C-alpha angles and dihedrals in degrees: 000000000000121000117207120205116199112219130182101232120196114253092214132046115260117258114264115256113254113260116262110247115202118211101233093177110113115242114268111264118229113241110252116254113244100178122029117187120189128183093335119179126178131199137194098203104310094337112104111214103167121047122201098318111191124174144126120233113203124228119260096006133108115248117191123205113207135176141108123299113287095023095120102261096126093042089053097048091048089052090064092071096022095248087147089067089086091063112091115246092005117131142158132222126198131038132310110176127188112193088346097307121113109235091201093056118120111270097027111155100231093189091055089046092056090051088057094042113047124196133212116188134214094253115050108244111186114172117252089259137096120291089252094050091048091058094040095047098092092041092055091047086054092054104263110137104147105119096214092051091047091050091052095049094044091053093044092050094049090048090052090049090052091240106103097093091051098050109022092106095050105039092137095052120100115279087217089069091066125096119265093259092048091049090054090052089050087056090049091049089049090054092047094049093076089053102242124187095215129041119201117198121190105198093317095179103036094105096043134096119249095264093050090044091055091053091051091049092049089049092052090052091051095045095056089075087075106016141053105234129198115186132186113209139165090196109096093193090052092051090050092049103046109028136082094195132023132204119198116208126194127177092343095310132107104239100177138357125182144115110315096246091056094047092052102033105030111012118183096216126063090219090057091050091050092051100046091046092052100249090132140357 
């Protein structure tokens, strides 16, 4: 006996399944953290000026610190190489790690720390010496006296600071005879000469004209290939132009910290939005 089963067969062939596409692109690697700050407070005497600052600063990127005057930006940036140690009764509490080592731990060699973490200040402060001697100063303090080695490092540092072509024929002239923008780049070259890993800049272009400011900003962008840079600035446009990440400080507290585009275009906090759009500050 034969059993017949009725089946509704499709009149057309089924569509072919879409091909499987494998994503052969390697996963994005997270940028290594160079500076890791955790629960950091800072005091001038009994006055607390920084409150529980926690953030990670990535290696070989530019991180901008923004916020109104007196919000703690300069105190924070000077804490990264312990420049505040020279102020009587000033002290920090919490953790500031560079490459995983706490710079406030007992036994830290502060001189060695400041070789690793260079500093450029708001007002250019070249020594009353020749351009050459300004750049060579830290090297000589560190024990380098061979003239050929000094010549090589001085030239290399001035090239990195985008100043060599402008001063190579007057290296033994006073650095004080240079323009303001050139003096600031001498100070940057002086910081670079001791081969730091981190460069801190506290409003490095605030006293400069627009042309000199542009040169400093271009220099910052070039330097981040080799250095981790932290810059304090009151200039919102400058922060947007030169930085990869931005931290907004207010009254000694870190309000928001993210990639620069997010902070300026889509901030998480209302206070950040008010500040970057000019509603206060």
